[in-house]
N, C-alpha and C positions, 0 to 999 in steps of 0.2 A: 420457297419455304417461309412460313410466317414466323415473326420474331416473338410470338407469344403462343401459349397453348390454351385450348378450350375444349371442354367436354360438354356437349349439349345435354341439358337436363329437360325432361318433359315438364310441361306445366308452366314454363316461363317463356316469354317471347324471345325469339332468336336475337332480335335487335338488342334487347337488354343484356343478353348473355355475352354477345360479342363486344358491346360497348364496355361492359364490366371488365372483361378480360384485357381489352386494350388499355383501359385506364389503369388497371392494376399494374400492367407491365411498364407503363410510363411512370406513374408516381412512385413505384417501388425501385426504379432505377434499372430495370431490366433493359429498357430502351432509354438511351441517354440523349441529351440535347445534341441536335445535329444528325442523329441517326435517321435513316430513311424509314418512312412508314409505308406499308404496302398500298398500292393503288387500289382503286375500287375493283378493277378487273381481277387483280391478284386475290384480294379478299374474297370476292364472290366465287372464284374458281377453287381456291384452296379449301375454303370452308363449305363449299357447295351450297351457297345461299344465293338468294335473289340479288342481282346487281343493285336494285333499288334499296334493299336492306343495307348492303355494303356502303352505298352512297350516303344513306341516312347516318350510319355510324361515323363515317369520315366527316360529314358535315357537322355533326354534334361535337366531335373532337376539335374541329376548327373553331366553332362557336365558343367553346370553353377555353380556348387558348392553349390547348395541349399540342396541336400540330399546326403547321403553317405550310402553304404552298410556296415553293421557291422556283422561279422560272428556270427551266433546264434541269432541275433536280427532282421535282415532284414534291410530295409531302414529306416533311421532316419534323422531328420532335423539336418543340420550341425550347429556348433557353430557360424560360420561366416555368416549365412544366413541373419540375421537381419541387419547386418552392410553394406549390399550391396546397396549403394545409387543408383547405376545404375539400379538395378532391380526396385526400387521404381519409378524412373524417367520413365522407360519403361512402367510400369503399368499406370502411369498418362498420358503419351503420347497417349496410346491406347484409354483411356477414352476421352481425349480431341479430338482425331480424330473423334470419334463417335458423340461427342457434336457438333463439327463444321459441320459435314455432316448433322445432324438433323437441325441445325440452318439455314443452306443454303437451305435445303428443304422447310423450313418454311419462307424463304425469310427474315430472320432477319439480322440485321446489326451486325458488330463486336461490336459496342457500345451497342447494345441491350444485347448481350451475356455478355459483361464485366459488365454491370449494374446488370444483373441477378446473375452473379458469385459473385459480391461484396455483394449483398443482402444475398445470401445464406451463404457466409463466415461470415458476421456479425451475422446472426442468430445462427450460430454454435459457435460463440466465447463467 
């Protein structure tokens, strides 16, 4: 069983969607430092994706310092993963891009979006 959830959406590369879901789980604290990260085999089987895609996701997470390979343990979440503010900002920017695209499709103004954002922010405070 995977430690994060993903619902594939048409029109976006599978690699990007899996990478986004994994990063979100890591930087939001769903996966904590020292927690195991699924192997390439588990990722590809559980998500029913090509093993090369799963390998690319794991490789990118290693490159960005979010996971590391520990002999005898496999891949684990790094100690510094939660401190990466740039990762959090990148995740937010992707979500904002989707929001802006949807708002423009609906012909909403920037003021409409800001008002809705403010209301949701207040509701969660």
